[in-house]
C-alpha positions as CSV (number, residue, x, y, z in Angstrom):
1,M,-65.4,-7.2,-23.6
2,F,-62.4,-6.6,-25.9
3,N,-63.4,-2.9,-26.3
4,K,-63.5,-2.5,-22.5
5,T,-60.1,-4.0,-22.1
6,I,-58.6,-1.7,-24.7
7,W,-60.4,1.3,-23.1
8,A,-59.0,0.4,-19.7
9,I,-55.4,0.0,-21.0
10,T,-55.6,3.3,-22.9
11,L,-57.0,5.1,-19.8
12,W,-54.3,3.7,-17.6
13,F,-51.5,4.8,-20.0
14,A,-53.1,8.3,-20.3
15,L,-53.2,8.7,-16.5
16,A,-49.6,7.4,-16.1
17,L,-48.2,9.7,-18.7
18,T,-50.1,12.7,-17.2
19,N,-48.3,12.2,-13.9
20,I,-45.0,12.1,-15.6
21,A,-45.7,15.2,-17.6
22,F,-46.7,17.2,-14.5
23,A,-43.7,16.2,-12.4
24,H,-41.6,19.2,-11.4
25,S,-37.9,19.7,-11.0
26,A,-36.5,18.6,-7.6
27,V,-33.2,18.4,-5.7
28,V,-31.9,14.9,-5.7
29,F,-28.7,15.7,-3.8
30,S,-27.4,18.7,-1.9
31,S,-24.3,19.5,0.1
32,P,-24.8,20.6,2.7
33,A,-27.7,18.3,3.1
34,N,-31.1,19.5,4.3
35,N,-31.2,19.5,8.2
36,S,-27.6,18.6,8.5
37,Q,-25.4,19.5,11.5
38,L,-21.9,20.5,10.5
39,S,-18.8,20.8,12.7
40,E,-16.8,22.3,9.8
41,A,-17.8,25.1,7.5
42,P,-18.6,24.0,4.0
43,D,-16.5,25.6,1.2
44,A,-19.2,25.3,-1.4
45,I,-22.9,24.6,-2.1
46,H,-23.4,21.7,-4.4
47,L,-26.9,21.1,-5.8
48,E,-28.0,18.3,-8.2
49,F,-31.5,18.3,-9.8
50,N,-33.5,15.5,-11.4
51,E,-33.3,17.3,-14.8
52,D,-31.6,20.2,-16.5
53,V,-32.9,23.5,-15.0
54,R,-32.1,27.2,-15.2
55,L,-31.2,28.4,-11.7
56,L,-32.6,31.9,-11.4
57,A,-31.7,32.7,-7.8
58,L,-29.6,31.3,-5.0
59,E,-29.4,33.0,-1.6
60,L,-27.7,32.1,1.7
61,S,-28.8,33.6,5.0
62,G,-28.0,32.9,8.6
63,M,-30.3,33.5,11.5
64,E,-27.7,35.6,13.3
65,Q,-25.5,36.6,10.4
66,G,-28.2,37.7,8.0
67,D,-27.7,37.6,4.3
68,V,-24.3,36.1,3.1
69,V,-22.8,37.4,-0.1
70,I,-22.1,34.4,-2.4
71,D,-20.7,34.2,-5.9
72,F,-23.8,33.2,-7.7
73,Q,-24.3,34.3,-11.3
74,R,-27.4,33.4,-13.4
75,D,-26.6,31.2,-16.4
76,R,-28.8,31.0,-19.4
77,Q,-27.6,27.4,-19.9
78,A,-29.7,24.8,-18.3
79,K,-27.9,22.1,-16.4
80,D,-28.5,19.6,-13.6
81,V,-25.5,20.2,-11.3
82,F,-24.5,23.5,-9.7
83,H,-21.4,24.3,-7.6
84,I,-21.1,27.6,-5.8
85,N,-18.1,28.6,-3.7
86,L,-18.8,30.0,-0.2
87,P,-16.9,32.5,1.9
88,D,-15.9,31.6,5.4
89,L,-19.0,31.0,7.5
90,A,-19.4,31.6,11.3
91,D,-21.4,29.3,13.5
92,D,-25.1,29.8,12.8
93,I,-28.3,28.2,11.4
94,Y,-28.2,28.8,7.6
95,T,-30.9,28.6,4.9
96,I,-30.1,28.2,1.3
97,T,-33.0,29.4,-0.9
98,W,-33.2,28.6,-4.6
99,T,-35.5,29.4,-7.4
100,L,-35.4,27.7,-10.9
101,I,-37.3,27.2,-14.1
102,G,-37.6,23.6,-15.0
103,A,-37.7,21.9,-18.4
104,D,-41.5,22.1,-18.3
105,G,-41.3,25.9,-17.9
106,H,-42.6,26.0,-14.4
107,R,-40.9,28.1,-11.7
108,V,-40.0,26.0,-8.6
109,S,-38.5,27.2,-5.3
110,G,-37.1,25.4,-2.3
111,D,-34.8,25.7,0.6
112,I,-32.2,23.7,2.5
113,V,-31.4,24.4,6.1
114,F,-28.2,23.4,7.9
115,T,-26.5,24.2,11.2
116,L,-22.8,25.0,11.6
117,S,-21.5,24.5,15.1
118,S,-17.7,24.2,15.3
119,A,-17.7,24.1,19.1
120,G,-18.2,20.6,20.1
């Protein structure tokens, strides 16, 4: 009975630690927020991740405006907070697309969509 209990506890810890080890990097905060409706243009993109990451790519595109030139430079330094200034934006539906390498070495991508409508 004692051996079965030890085996069960060991198995439980092994499974719990496996889930932690395979967790990927994720956005924990963004401004603009995903699916947000804005009446004023944001002056920057602010991204916070759950761990230090290397942000490989960050792009902004509007459905009507197309690709928007932003001042993003790759940085070899891993960090968990990124702040990228934006040019003036026209009313549109925008998508922020990001790609990173997490602490575990895995490449992760995601996007954030927001709508800018100053008429209201």
